[in-house]
PDBQT receptor file of N, H, CA, C and O in Angstrom, charges set to zero:
ATOM      1  N   MET A   1      14.257  29.660  -9.693  1.00  0.00    +0.000 N 
ATOM      2  CA  MET A   1      15.044  29.508  -8.131  1.00  0.00    +0.000 C 
ATOM      3  C   MET A   1      14.079  28.339  -7.132  1.00  0.00    +0.000 C 
ATOM      4  O   MET A   1      12.939  27.911  -7.317  1.00  0.00    +0.000 OA
ATOM      5  N   LEU A   2      14.825  28.131  -6.310  1.00  0.00    +0.000 N 
ATOM      6  H   LEU A   2      15.750  28.479  -6.160  1.00  0.00    +0.000 HD
ATOM      7  CA  LEU A   2      14.813  27.061  -5.221  1.00  0.00    +0.000 C 
ATOM      8  C   LEU A   2      14.099  27.787  -4.094  1.00  0.00    +0.000 C 
ATOM      9  O   LEU A   2      13.189  27.215  -3.494  1.00  0.00    +0.000 OA
ATOM     10  N   SER A   3      14.376  28.707  -3.860  1.00  0.00    +0.000 N 
ATOM     11  H   SER A   3      15.116  29.172  -4.347  1.00  0.00    +0.000 HD
ATOM     12  CA  SER A   3      13.296  29.029  -2.708  1.00  0.00    +0.000 C 
ATOM     13  C   SER A   3      11.731  28.842  -3.447  1.00  0.00    +0.000 C 
ATOM     14  O   SER A   3      10.952  28.201  -2.741  1.00  0.00    +0.000 OA
ATOM     15  N   GLN A   4      11.030  29.443  -5.118  1.00  0.00    +0.000 N 
ATOM     16  H   GLN A   4      11.663  29.964  -5.691  1.00  0.00    +0.000 HD
ATOM     17  CA  GLN A   4      10.057  29.244  -4.932  1.00  0.00    +0.000 C 
ATOM     18  C   GLN A   4       9.510  27.985  -5.631  1.00  0.00    +0.000 C 
ATOM     19  O   GLN A   4       8.400  27.648  -6.045  1.00  0.00    +0.000 OA
ATOM     20  N   VAL A   5      10.853  27.371  -5.592  1.00  0.00    +0.000 N 
ATOM     21  H   VAL A   5      11.754  27.645  -5.256  1.00  0.00    +0.000 HD
ATOM     22  CA  VAL A   5      10.559  25.241  -6.329  1.00  0.00    +0.000 C 
ATOM     23  C   VAL A   5      10.654  24.877  -4.886  1.00  0.00    +0.000 C 
ATOM     24  O   VAL A   5      10.951  23.685  -4.966  1.00  0.00    +0.000 OA
ATOM     25  N   LEU A   6      10.576  25.209  -3.420  1.00  0.00    +0.000 N 
ATOM     26  H   LEU A   6      10.335  26.178  -3.356  1.00  0.00    +0.000 HD
ATOM     27  CA  LEU A   6      10.493  24.794  -1.974  1.00  0.00    +0.000 C 
ATOM     28  C   LEU A   6       9.102  25.504  -2.029  1.00  0.00    +0.000 C 
ATOM     29  O   LEU A   6       8.166  24.809  -2.424  1.00  0.00    +0.000 OA
ATOM     30  N   MET A   7       8.947  26.298  -1.817  1.00  0.00    +0.000 N 
ATOM     31  H   MET A   7       9.708  26.863  -1.497  1.00  0.00    +0.000 HD
ATOM     32  CA  MET A   7       7.748  27.158  -1.510  1.00  0.00    +0.000 C 
ATOM     33  C   MET A   7       6.673  26.374  -1.767  1.00  0.00    +0.000 C 
ATOM     34  O   MET A   7       5.792  26.086  -0.956  1.00  0.00    +0.000 OA
ATOM     35  N   ASP A   8       6.783  25.872  -3.412  1.00  0.00    +0.000 N 
ATOM     36  H   ASP A   8       7.499  26.105  -4.070  1.00  0.00    +0.000 HD
ATOM     37  CA  ASP A   8       5.508  25.019  -3.963  1.00  0.00    +0.000 C 
ATOM     38  C   ASP A   8       5.566  23.591  -3.651  1.00  0.00    +0.000 C 
ATOM     39  O   ASP A   8       4.750  22.726  -3.970  1.00  0.00    +0.000 OA
ATOM     40  N   HIS A   9       6.811  23.450  -2.880  1.00  0.00    +0.000 N 
ATOM     41  H   HIS A   9       7.474  24.153  -2.621  1.00  0.00    +0.000 HD
ATOM     42  CA  HIS A   9       6.218  21.873  -2.502  1.00  0.00    +0.000 C 
ATOM     43  C   HIS A   9       5.288  22.188  -0.908  1.00  0.00    +0.000 C 
ATOM     44  O   HIS A   9       4.195  21.702  -0.616  1.00  0.00    +0.000 OA
ATOM     45  N   VAL A  10       6.188  23.204  -0.006  1.00  0.00    +0.000 N 
ATOM     46  H   VAL A  10       7.076  23.598  -0.243  1.00  0.00    +0.000 HD
ATOM     47  CA  VAL A  10       5.621  23.461   1.137  1.00  0.00    +0.000 C 
ATOM     48  C   VAL A  10       4.141  23.896   1.156  1.00  0.00    +0.000 C 
ATOM     49  O   VAL A  10       3.522  23.864   2.219  1.00  0.00    +0.000 OA
ATOM     50  N   ARG A  11       3.609  24.264   0.115  1.00  0.00    +0.000 N 
ATOM     51  H   ARG A  11       4.112  24.290  -0.749  1.00  0.00    +0.000 HD
ATOM     52  CA  ARG A  11       2.197  24.852  -0.304  1.00  0.00    +0.000 C 
ATOM     53  C   ARG A  11       1.603  23.851  -0.910  1.00  0.00    +0.000 C 
ATOM     54  O   ARG A  11       0.498  24.265  -1.262  1.00  0.00    +0.000 OA
ATOM     55  N   GLU A  12       1.765  22.589  -1.269  1.00  0.00    +0.000 N 
ATOM     56  H   GLU A  12       2.662  22.253  -0.984  1.00  0.00    +0.000 HD
ATOM     57  CA  GLU A  12       1.355  21.360  -1.723  1.00  0.00    +0.000 C 
ATOM     58  C   GLU A  12       0.987  20.477  -0.675  1.00  0.00    +0.000 C 
ATOM     59  O   GLU A  12      -0.047  19.874  -0.385  1.00  0.00    +0.000 OA
ATOM     60  N   ASP A  13       2.214  20.579  -0.152  1.00  0.00    +0.000 N 
ATOM     61  H   ASP A  13       3.053  21.069  -0.388  1.00  0.00    +0.000 HD
ATOM     62  CA  ASP A  13       2.352  19.121   1.316  1.00  0.00    +0.000 C 
ATOM     63  C   ASP A  13       1.293  19.980   2.652  1.00  0.00    +0.000 C 
ATOM     64  O   ASP A  13       1.579  21.094   3.090  1.00  0.00    +0.000 OA
ATOM     65  N   PRO A  14       0.168  19.221   3.081  1.00  0.00    +0.000 N 
ATOM     66  CA  PRO A  14      -0.366  19.558   4.305  1.00  0.00    +0.000 C 
ATOM     67  C   PRO A  14       0.414  18.998   5.513  1.00  0.00    +0.000 C 
ATOM     68  O   PRO A  14      -0.324  18.710   6.455  1.00  0.00    +0.000 OA
ATOM     69  N   TYR A  15       1.585  18.798   5.690  1.00  0.00    +0.000 N 
ATOM     70  H   TYR A  15       2.185  19.032   4.924  1.00  0.00    +0.000 HD
ATOM     71  CA  TYR A  15       2.395  18.914   7.125  1.00  0.00    +0.000 C 
ATOM     72  C   TYR A  15       3.700  19.097   6.062  1.00  0.00    +0.000 C 
ATOM     73  O   TYR A  15       4.048  18.047   5.522  1.00  0.00    +0.000 OA
ATOM     74  N   PRO A  16       4.498  20.375   5.682  1.00  0.00    +0.000 N 
ATOM     75  CA  PRO A  16       5.727  20.380   5.227  1.00  0.00    +0.000 C 
ATOM     76  C   PRO A  16       6.783  19.820   6.272  1.00  0.00    +0.000 C 
ATOM     77  O   PRO A  16       6.719  19.487   7.455  1.00  0.00    +0.000 OA
ATOM     78  N   SER A  17       8.156  19.882   4.950  1.00  0.00    +0.000 N 
ATOM     79  H   SER A  17       8.208  20.153   3.989  1.00  0.00    +0.000 HD
ATOM     80  CA  SER A  17       9.264  19.573   5.591  1.00  0.00    +0.000 C 
ATOM     81  C   SER A  17      10.049  20.623   6.556  1.00  0.00    +0.000 C 
ATOM     82  O   SER A  17      10.559  21.563   5.946  1.00  0.00    +0.000 OA
ATOM     83  N   VAL A  18      10.198  20.611   7.752  1.00  0.00    +0.000 N 
ATOM     84  H   VAL A  18       9.783  19.848   8.247  1.00  0.00    +0.000 HD
ATOM     85  CA  VAL A  18      10.824  21.147   8.512  1.00  0.00    +0.000 C 
ATOM     86  C   VAL A  18      12.358  21.613   7.568  1.00  0.00    +0.000 C 
ATOM     87  O   VAL A  18      12.790  22.755   7.723  1.00  0.00    +0.000 OA
ATOM     88  N   THR A  19      12.889  20.903   6.877  1.00  0.00    +0.000 N 
ATOM     89  H   THR A  19      12.538  19.975   6.751  1.00  0.00    +0.000 HD
ATOM     90  CA  THR A  19      14.465  20.927   6.441  1.00  0.00    +0.000 C 
ATOM     91  C   THR A  19      13.780  22.060   5.080  1.00  0.00    +0.000 C 
ATOM     92  O   THR A  19      14.185  23.203   5.292  1.00  0.00    +0.000 OA
ATOM     93  N   GLN A  20      13.015  21.994   3.994  1.00  0.00    +0.000 N 
ATOM     94  H   GLN A  20      12.686  21.065   3.822  1.00  0.00    +0.000 HD
ATOM     95  CA  GLN A  20      12.717  22.637   3.178  1.00  0.00    +0.000 C 
ATOM     96  C   GLN A  20      12.596  23.883   3.879  1.00  0.00    +0.000 C 
ATOM     97  O   GLN A  20      13.486  24.642   3.497  1.00  0.00    +0.000 OA
ATOM     98  N   MET A  21      11.700  24.514   4.934  1.00  0.00    +0.000 N 
ATOM     99  H   MET A  21      10.977  23.897   5.245  1.00  0.00    +0.000 HD
ATOM    100  CA  MET A  21      11.045  25.169   5.291  1.00  0.00    +0.000 C 
ATOM    101  C   MET A  21      12.379  26.161   6.025  1.00  0.00    +0.000 C 
ATOM    102  O   MET A  21      12.425  27.390   5.978  1.00  0.00    +0.000 OA
ATOM    103  N   THR A  22      13.336  25.312   6.646  1.00  0.00    +0.000 N 
ATOM    104  H   THR A  22      13.299  24.314   6.683  1.00  0.00    +0.000 HD
ATOM    105  CA  THR A  22      14.642  25.692   6.819  1.00  0.00    +0.000 C 
ATOM    106  C   THR A  22      15.232  26.655   5.701  1.00  0.00    +0.000 C 
ATOM    107  O   THR A  22      15.276  27.878   5.828  1.00  0.00    +0.000 OA
ATOM    108  N   LEU A  23      15.612  26.059   4.757  1.00  0.00    +0.000 N 
ATOM    109  H   LEU A  23      15.576  25.065   4.654  1.00  0.00    +0.000 HD
ATOM    110  CA  LEU A  23      16.368  25.996   3.801  1.00  0.00    +0.000 C 
ATOM    111  C   LEU A  23      15.712  27.327   2.704  1.00  0.00    +0.000 C 
ATOM    112  O   LEU A  23      16.303  28.196   2.062  1.00  0.00    +0.000 OA
ATOM    113  N   ILE A  24      14.214  26.995   2.858  1.00  0.00    +0.000 N 
ATOM    114  H   ILE A  24      13.734  26.290   3.380  1.00  0.00    +0.000 HD
ATOM    115  CA  ILE A  24      13.606  28.490   2.501  1.00  0.00    +0.000 C 
ATOM    116  C   ILE A  24      14.301  29.881   2.835  1.00  0.00    +0.000 C 
ATOM    117  O   ILE A  24      14.868  30.810   2.261  1.00  0.00    +0.000 OA
ATOM    118  N   GLU A  25      13.822  29.369   4.423  1.00  0.00    +0.000 N 
ATOM    119  H   GLU A  25      13.361  28.614   4.890  1.00  0.00    +0.000 HD
ATOM    120  CA  GLU A  25      14.174  30.488   5.548  1.00  0.00    +0.000 C 
ATOM    121  C   GLU A  25      15.533  31.129   5.344  1.00  0.00    +0.000 C 
ATOM    122  O   GLU A  25      15.854  32.227   5.798  1.00  0.00    +0.000 OA
ATOM    123  N   GLU A  26      16.297  30.330   4.615  1.00  0.00    +0.000 N 
ATOM    124  H   GLU A  26      16.036  29.438   4.246  1.00  0.00    +0.000 HD
ATOM    125  CA  GLU A  26      18.168  30.817   4.479  1.00  0.00    +0.000 C 
ATOM    126  C   GLU A  26      18.663  31.506   3.518  1.00  0.00    +0.000 C 
ATOM    127  O   GLU A  26      19.716  32.136   3.425  1.00  0.00    +0.000 OA
ATOM    128  N   SER A  27      17.574  31.283   2.615  1.00  0.00    +0.000 N 
ATOM    129  H   SER A  27      16.719  30.771   2.690  1.00  0.00    +0.000 HD
ATOM    130  CA  SER A  27      17.584  31.622   1.056  1.00  0.00    +0.000 C 
ATOM    131  C   SER A  27      16.613  32.897   0.563  1.00  0.00    +0.000 C 
ATOM    132  O   SER A  27      17.012  33.844  -0.114  1.00  0.00    +0.000 OA
ATOM    133  N   ILE A  28      15.630  32.757   0.919  1.00  0.00    +0.000 N 
ATOM    134  H   ILE A  28      15.307  31.987   1.469  1.00  0.00    +0.000 HD
ATOM    135  CA  ILE A  28      14.334  33.843   0.393  1.00  0.00    +0.000 C 
ATOM    136  C   ILE A  28      14.541  35.200   0.387  1.00  0.00    +0.000 C 
ATOM    137  O   ILE A  28      14.845  35.928   1.332  1.00  0.00    +0.000 OA
ATOM    138  N   PRO A  29      14.286  35.564  -1.145  1.00  0.00    +0.000 N 
ATOM    139  CA  PRO A  29      14.396  36.805  -1.534  1.00  0.00    +0.000 C 
ATOM    140  C   PRO A  29      13.581  37.579   0.012  1.00  0.00    +0.000 C 
ATOM    141  O   PRO A  29      12.863  36.943   0.784  1.00  0.00    +0.000 OA
ATOM    142  N   LEU A  30      13.866  38.773   0.125  1.00  0.00    +0.000 N 
ATOM    143  H   LEU A  30      14.449  39.289  -0.502  1.00  0.00    +0.000 HD
ATOM    144  CA  LEU A  30      13.146  39.944   1.121  1.00  0.00    +0.000 C 
ATOM    145  C   LEU A  30      11.921  39.483  -0.077  1.00  0.00    +0.000 C 
ATOM    146  O   LEU A  30      11.750  38.264  -0.075  1.00  0.00    +0.000 OA
ATOM    147  N   ASP A  31      11.380  39.949  -0.703  1.00  0.00    +0.000 N 
ATOM    148  H   ASP A  31      11.518  40.940  -0.705  1.00  0.00    +0.000 HD
ATOM    149  CA  ASP A  31      10.255  40.287  -1.767  1.00  0.00    +0.000 C 
ATOM    150  C   ASP A  31       9.083  38.915  -2.030  1.00  0.00    +0.000 C 
ATOM    151  O   ASP A  31       7.930  39.056  -2.438  1.00  0.00    +0.000 OA
ATOM    152  N   MET A  32       9.756  37.603  -1.668  1.00  0.00    +0.000 N 
ATOM    153  H   MET A  32      10.693  37.488  -1.337  1.00  0.00    +0.000 HD
ATOM    154  CA  MET A  32       9.076  36.721  -1.315  1.00  0.00    +0.000 C 
ATOM    155  C   MET A  32       8.644  36.374   0.085  1.00  0.00    +0.000 C 
ATOM    156  O   MET A  32       7.998  35.348   0.297  1.00  0.00    +0.000 OA
ATOM    157  N   VAL A  33       8.916  37.034   0.844  1.00  0.00    +0.000 N 
ATOM    158  H   VAL A  33       9.441  37.867   0.672  1.00  0.00    +0.000 HD
ATOM    159  CA  VAL A  33       8.849  36.496   2.257  1.00  0.00    +0.000 C 
ATOM    160  C   VAL A  33       7.493  36.469   2.591  1.00  0.00    +0.000 C 
ATOM    161  O   VAL A  33       7.059  35.513   3.235  1.00  0.00    +0.000 OA
ATOM    162  N   ASP A  34       6.452  37.772   2.097  1.00  0.00    +0.000 N 
ATOM    163  H   ASP A  34       6.804  38.548   1.574  1.00  0.00    +0.000 HD
ATOM    164  CA  ASP A  34       5.210  37.663   2.019  1.00  0.00    +0.000 C 
ATOM    165  C   ASP A  34       4.047  36.576   1.615  1.00  0.00    +0.000 C 
ATOM    166  O   ASP A  34       2.898  36.311   1.970  1.00  0.00    +0.000 OA
ATOM    167  N   GLU A  35       4.915  36.149   0.762  1.00  0.00    +0.000 N 
ATOM    168  H   GLU A  35       5.848  36.364   0.474  1.00  0.00    +0.000 HD
ATOM    169  CA  GLU A  35       4.107  35.415  -0.045  1.00  0.00    +0.000 C 
ATOM    170  C   GLU A  35       4.348  33.652   0.635  1.00  0.00    +0.000 C 
ATOM    171  O   GLU A  35       3.555  32.758   0.341  1.00  0.00    +0.000 OA
ATOM    172  N   TYR A  36       5.495  33.430   1.499  1.00  0.00    +0.000 N 
ATOM    173  H   TYR A  36       6.140  34.156   1.738  1.00  0.00    +0.000 HD
ATOM    174  CA  TYR A  36       5.819  32.320   2.295  1.00  0.00    +0.000 C 
ATOM    175  C   TYR A  36       4.811  32.679   3.446  1.00  0.00    +0.000 C 
ATOM    176  O   TYR A  36       4.070  31.784   3.854  1.00  0.00    +0.000 OA
ATOM    177  N   LEU A  37       4.738  34.012   4.024  1.00  0.00    +0.000 N 
ATOM    178  H   LEU A  37       5.340  34.738   3.692  1.00  0.00    +0.000 HD
ATOM    179  CA  LEU A  37       4.280  33.837   5.510  1.00  0.00    +0.000 C 
ATOM    180  C   LEU A  37       2.829  33.758   4.999  1.00  0.00    +0.000 C 
ATOM    181  O   LEU A  37       2.036  34.138   5.860  1.00  0.00    +0.000 OA
ATOM    182  N   ASP A  38       2.328  33.422   3.988  1.00  0.00    +0.000 N 
ATOM    183  H   ASP A  38       2.973  33.114   3.289  1.00  0.00    +0.000 HD
ATOM    184  CA  ASP A  38       1.170  33.564   3.385  1.00  0.00    +0.000 C 
ATOM    185  C   ASP A  38       0.386  32.293   3.198  1.00  0.00    +0.000 C 
ATOM    186  O   ASP A  38      -0.824  32.105   3.326  1.00  0.00    +0.000 OA
ATOM    187  N   ILE A  39       1.524  31.315   2.805  1.00  0.00    +0.000 N 
ATOM    188  H   ILE A  39       2.507  31.468   2.701  1.00  0.00    +0.000 HD
ATOM    189  CA  ILE A  39       1.722  29.988   2.758  1.00  0.00    +0.000 C 
ATOM    190  C   ILE A  39       1.511  29.406   4.169  1.00  0.00    +0.000 C 
ATOM    191  O   ILE A  39       0.595  28.713   4.613  1.00  0.00    +0.000 OA
ATOM    192  N   LEU A  40       2.513  29.843   4.684  1.00  0.00    +0.000 N 
ATOM    193  H   LEU A  40       3.257  30.406   4.323  1.00  0.00    +0.000 HD
ATOM    194  CA  LEU A  40       2.818  29.533   6.310  1.00  0.00    +0.000 C 
ATOM    195  C   LEU A  40       1.171  29.344   7.122  1.00  0.00    +0.000 C 
ATOM    196  O   LEU A  40       0.644  28.451   7.785  1.00  0.00    +0.000 OA
ATOM    197  N   LEU A  41       0.807  30.546   6.702  1.00  0.00    +0.000 N 
ATOM    198  H   LEU A  41       1.235  31.272   6.163  1.00  0.00    +0.000 HD
ATOM    199  CA  LEU A  41      -0.824  31.117   7.361  1.00  0.00    +0.000 C 
ATOM    200  C   LEU A  41      -1.737  30.516   7.064  1.00  0.00    +0.000 C 
ATOM    201  O   LEU A  41      -2.651  30.384   7.878  1.00  0.00    +0.000 OA
ATOM    202  N   GLU A  42      -1.822  29.821   5.533  1.00  0.00    +0.000 N 
ATOM    203  H   GLU A  42      -1.079  29.928   4.872  1.00  0.00    +0.000 HD
ATOM    204  CA  GLU A  42      -3.106  28.798   5.309  1.00  0.00    +0.000 C 
ATOM    205  C   GLU A  42      -2.792  27.505   6.198  1.00  0.00    +0.000 C 
ATOM    206  O   GLU A  42      -3.592  26.970   6.965  1.00  0.00    +0.000 OA
ATOM    207  N   LYS A  43      -1.758  27.193   6.002  1.00  0.00    +0.000 N 
ATOM    208  H   LYS A  43      -1.108  27.628   5.378  1.00  0.00    +0.000 HD
ATOM    209  CA  LYS A  43      -1.648  25.802   6.844  1.00  0.00    +0.000 C 
ATOM    210  C   LYS A  43      -2.023  26.065   8.837  1.00  0.00    +0.000 C 
ATOM    211  O   LYS A  43      -2.540  25.296   9.647  1.00  0.00    +0.000 OA
ATOM    212  N   VAL A  44      -1.743  26.783   8.919  1.00  0.00    +0.000 N 
ATOM    213  H   VAL A  44      -1.322  27.408   8.260  1.00  0.00    +0.000 HD
ATOM    214  CA  VAL A  44      -2.369  27.462  10.581  1.00  0.00    +0.000 C 
ATOM    215  C   VAL A  44      -4.166  27.514  10.226  1.00  0.00    +0.000 C 
ATOM    216  O   VAL A  44      -5.019  27.046  10.981  1.00  0.00    +0.000 OA
ATOM    217  N   VAL A  45      -4.389  28.064   9.162  1.00  0.00    +0.000 N 
ATOM    218  H   VAL A  45      -3.696  28.443   8.549  1.00  0.00    +0.000 HD
ATOM    219  CA  VAL A  45      -5.693  28.702   9.426  1.00  0.00    +0.000 C 
ATOM    220  C   VAL A  45      -6.730  27.167   9.349  1.00  0.00    +0.000 C 
ATOM    221  O   VAL A  45      -7.684  26.874  10.070  1.00  0.00    +0.000 OA
ATOM    222  N   HIS A  46      -6.194  26.476   8.340  1.00  0.00    +0.000 N 
ATOM    223  H   HIS A  46      -5.419  26.714   7.754  1.00  0.00    +0.000 HD
ATOM    224  CA  HIS A  46      -6.601  24.849   8.083  1.00  0.00    +0.000 C 
ATOM    225  C   HIS A  46      -6.599  23.909   9.037  1.00  0.00    +0.000 C 
ATOM    226  O   HIS A  46      -7.383  22.998   9.305  1.00  0.00    +0.000 OA
ATOM    227  N   ASP A  47      -5.744  24.220   9.434  1.00  0.00    +0.000 N 
ATOM    228  H   ASP A  47      -5.107  24.959   9.216  1.00  0.00    +0.000 HD
ATOM    229  CA  ASP A  47      -5.482  23.351  10.769  1.00  0.00    +0.000 C 
ATOM    230  C   ASP A  47      -6.324  23.165  12.120  1.00  0.00    +0.000 C 
ATOM    231  O   ASP A  47      -6.155  23.954  13.050  1.00  0.00    +0.000 OA
ATOM    232  N   ARG A  48      -7.107  22.254  12.196  1.00  0.00    +0.000 N 
ATOM    233  H   ARG A  48      -7.244  21.613  11.441  1.00  0.00    +0.000 HD
ATOM    234  CA  ARG A  48      -7.885  22.745  13.208  1.00  0.00    +0.000 C 
ATOM    235  C   ARG A  48      -7.067  22.205  14.639  1.00  0.00    +0.000 C 
ATOM    236  O   ARG A  48      -7.555  22.266  15.768  1.00  0.00    +0.000 OA
ATOM    237  N   PHE A  49      -6.380  21.933  14.469  1.00  0.00    +0.000 N 
ATOM    238  H   PHE A  49      -5.983  21.884  13.552  1.00  0.00    +0.000 HD
ATOM    239  CA  PHE A  49      -4.541  22.238  15.963  1.00  0.00    +0.000 C 
ATOM    240  C   PHE A  49      -3.682  22.347  15.002  1.00  0.00    +0.000 C 
ATOM    241  O   PHE A  49      -3.143  21.464  14.335  1.00  0.00    +0.000 OA
ATOM    242  N   PRO A  50      -3.566  23.623  14.958  1.00  0.00    +0.000 N 
ATOM    243  CA  PRO A  50      -1.735  23.812  14.279  1.00  0.00    +0.000 C 
ATOM    244  C   PRO A  50      -0.863  23.633  15.234  1.00  0.00    +0.000 C 
ATOM    245  O   PRO A  50      -1.073  23.797  16.436  1.00  0.00    +0.000 OA
ATOM    246  N   SER A  51       0.467  23.180  14.551  1.00  0.00    +0.000 N 
ATOM    247  H   SER A  51       0.637  23.047  13.575  1.00  0.00    +0.000 HD
ATOM    248  CA  SER A  51       1.529  22.988  15.328  1.00  0.00    +0.000 C 
ATOM    249  C   SER A  51       1.669  24.035  16.082  1.00  0.00    +0.000 C 
ATOM    250  O   SER A  51       0.851  24.923  15.845  1.00  0.00    +0.000 OA
ATOM    251  N   VAL A  52       2.486  24.260  16.981  1.00  0.00    +0.000 N 
ATOM    252  H   VAL A  52       3.151  23.538  17.173  1.00  0.00    +0.000 HD
ATOM    253  CA  VAL A  52       3.527  25.058  17.980  1.00  0.00    +0.000 C 
ATOM    254  C   VAL A  52       4.472  25.637  17.313  1.00  0.00    +0.000 C 
ATOM    255  O   VAL A  52       4.517  26.852  17.124  1.00  0.00    +0.000 OA
ATOM    256  N   PRO A  53       5.157  24.962  16.974  1.00  0.00    +0.000 N 
ATOM    257  CA  PRO A  53       6.075  24.792  16.050  1.00  0.00    +0.000 C 
ATOM    258  C   PRO A  53       6.175  25.785  14.646  1.00  0.00    +0.000 C 
ATOM    259  O   PRO A  53       7.007  26.549  14.159  1.00  0.00    +0.000 OA
ATOM    260  N   MET A  54       4.977  25.352  14.350  1.00  0.00    +0.000 N 
ATOM    261  H   MET A  54       4.301  24.731  14.746  1.00  0.00    +0.000 HD
ATOM    262  CA  MET A  54       4.490  26.172  13.017  1.00  0.00    +0.000 C 
ATOM    263  C   MET A  54       4.629  28.043  12.979  1.00  0.00    +0.000 C 
ATOM    264  O   MET A  54       5.262  28.868  12.320  1.00  0.00    +0.000 OA
ATOM    265  N   MET A  55       3.145  28.073  14.649  1.00  0.00    +0.000 N 
ATOM    266  H   MET A  55       2.630  27.403  15.185  1.00  0.00    +0.000 HD
ATOM    267  CA  MET A  55       3.216  29.343  14.455  1.00  0.00    +0.000 C 
ATOM    268  C   MET A  55       4.141  29.929  15.478  1.00  0.00    +0.000 C 
ATOM    269  O   MET A  55       3.745  30.912  16.105  1.00  0.00    +0.000 OA
ATOM    270  N   ARG A  56       5.265  29.461  15.702  1.00  0.00    +0.000 N 
ATOM    271  H   ARG A  56       5.587  28.663  15.192  1.00  0.00    +0.000 HD
ATOM    272  CA  ARG A  56       6.428  29.692  16.205  1.00  0.00    +0.000 C 
ATOM    273  C   ARG A  56       7.197  30.028  15.183  1.00  0.00    +0.000 C 
ATOM    274  O   ARG A  56       7.927  31.018  15.233  1.00  0.00    +0.000 OA
ATOM    275  N   ARG A  57       7.118  29.256  14.159  1.00  0.00    +0.000 N 
ATOM    276  H   ARG A  57       6.524  28.452  14.118  1.00  0.00    +0.000 HD
ATOM    277  CA  ARG A  57       7.896  30.087  12.708  1.00  0.00    +0.000 C 
ATOM    278  C   ARG A  57       7.429  31.127  12.316  1.00  0.00    +0.000 C 
ATOM    279  O   ARG A  57       8.105  32.154  12.252  1.00  0.00    +0.000 OA
ATOM    280  N   ILE A  58       6.284  31.070  12.005  1.00  0.00    +0.000 N 
ATOM    281  H   ILE A  58       5.735  30.236  12.057  1.00  0.00    +0.000 HD
ATOM    282  CA  ILE A  58       5.625  32.184  11.304  1.00  0.00    +0.000 C 
ATOM    283  C   ILE A  58       6.127  33.598  12.555  1.00  0.00    +0.000 C 
ATOM    284  O   ILE A  58       6.387  34.794  12.417  1.00  0.00    +0.000 OA
ATOM    285  N   GLN A  59       6.085  32.935  13.380  1.00  0.00    +0.000 N 
ATOM    286  H   GLN A  59       5.873  31.964  13.492  1.00  0.00    +0.000 HD
ATOM    287  CA  GLN A  59       6.148  34.707  14.198  1.00  0.00    +0.000 C 
ATOM    288  C   GLN A  59       7.587  34.788  14.214  1.00  0.00    +0.000 C 
ATOM    289  O   GLN A  59       7.749  36.006  14.282  1.00  0.00    +0.000 OA
ATOM    290  N   ARG A  60       9.017  34.142  14.192  1.00  0.00    +0.000 N 
ATOM    291  H   ARG A  60       8.885  33.152  14.137  1.00  0.00    +0.000 HD
ATOM    292  CA  ARG A  60      10.177  34.320  13.870  1.00  0.00    +0.000 C 
ATOM    293  C   ARG A  60      10.628  34.570  12.395  1.00  0.00    +0.000 C 
ATOM    294  O   ARG A  60      11.833  34.718  12.190  1.00  0.00    +0.000 OA
ATOM    295  N   VAL A  61       9.786  34.624  11.399  1.00  0.00    +0.000 N 
ATOM    296  H   VAL A  61       8.807  34.504  11.566  1.00  0.00    +0.000 HD
ATOM    297  CA  VAL A  61       9.861  34.781   9.983  1.00  0.00    +0.000 C 
ATOM    298  C   VAL A  61       9.501  36.217  10.175  1.00  0.00    +0.000 C 
ATOM    299  O   VAL A  61      10.359  37.078   9.982  1.00  0.00    +0.000 OA
ATOM    300  N   ALA A  62       8.109  36.580  10.598  1.00  0.00    +0.000 N 
ATOM    301  H   ALA A  62       7.412  35.881  10.755  1.00  0.00    +0.000 HD
ATOM    302  CA  ALA A  62       7.498  37.661  10.893  1.00  0.00    +0.000 C 
ATOM    303  C   ALA A  62       8.469  38.846  11.713  1.00  0.00    +0.000 C 
ATOM    304  O   ALA A  62       8.707  39.946  11.213  1.00  0.00    +0.000 OA
ATOM    305  N   GLU A  63       8.837  38.528  12.692  1.00  0.00    +0.000 N 
ATOM    306  H   GLU A  63       8.644  37.635  13.098  1.00  0.00    +0.000 HD
ATOM    307  CA  GLU A  63       9.535  39.392  13.640  1.00  0.00    +0.000 C 
ATOM    308  C   GLU A  63      10.860  39.533  12.986  1.00  0.00    +0.000 C 
ATOM    309  O   GLU A  63      11.742  40.003  13.705  1.00  0.00    +0.000 OA
ATOM    310  N   SER A  64      11.250  39.151  11.498  1.00  0.00    +0.000 N 
ATOM    311  H   SER A  64      10.534  38.769  10.914  1.00  0.00    +0.000 HD
ATOM    312  CA  SER A  64      12.945  38.943  10.781  1.00  0.00    +0.000 C 
ATOM    313  C   SER A  64      12.862  40.024  10.059  1.00  0.00    +0.000 C 
ATOM    314  O   SER A  64      13.827  40.761   9.855  1.00  0.00    +0.000 OA
ATOM    315  N   LEU A  65      11.344  40.277   9.466  1.00  0.00    +0.000 N 
ATOM    316  H   LEU A  65      10.560  39.678   9.631  1.00  0.00    +0.000 HD
ATOM    317  CA  LEU A  65      11.336  41.571   8.773  1.00  0.00    +0.000 C 
ATOM    318  C   LEU A  65      11.893  42.849   9.009  1.00  0.00    +0.000 C 
ATOM    319  O   LEU A  65      11.907  43.164  10.199  1.00  0.00    +0.000 OA
ATOM    320  N   PRO A  66      12.384  43.724   8.168  1.00  0.00    +0.000 N 
ATOM    321  CA  PRO A  66      12.818  45.065   8.825  1.00  0.00    +0.000 C 
ATOM    322  C   PRO A  66      11.450  45.591   8.487  1.00  0.00    +0.000 C 
ATOM    323  O   PRO A  66      10.666  45.256   7.599  1.00  0.00    +0.000 OA
ATOM    324  N   ASN A  67      11.362  46.597   9.527  1.00  0.00    +0.000 N 
ATOM    325  H   ASN A  67      11.998  46.869  10.249  1.00  0.00    +0.000 HD
ATOM    326  CA  ASN A  67      10.331  47.339  10.109  1.00  0.00    +0.000 C 
ATOM    327  C   ASN A  67      10.462  48.811   8.860  1.00  0.00    +0.000 C 
ATOM    328  O   ASN A  67      11.384  49.619   8.748  1.00  0.00    +0.000 OA
ATOM    329  N   VAL A  68       9.349  48.729   8.183  1.00  0.00    +0.000 N 
ATOM    330  H   VAL A  68       8.600  48.073   8.273  1.00  0.00    +0.000 HD
ATOM    331  CA  VAL A  68       9.046  49.967   7.139  1.00  0.00    +0.000 C 
ATOM    332  C   VAL A  68       8.419  50.910   7.194  1.00  0.00    +0.000 C 
ATOM    333  O   VAL A  68       8.375  51.680   6.235  1.00  0.00    +0.000 OA
TER     334      VAL A  68
């Protein structure tokens, strides 16, 4: 599955590709969103000066989840 392959790339890359993250967000199954958010949050936690675009991306993805 493309989403999983791209998520593996994002997980391994200290500064992941914006294009890859966008592709993930366009095709990710709902049941993989938590894993994806965990990957992105790890990037922010381990970066002394996390990027504002990354934090906004996390917020946007989290807000897109259905309220259950």
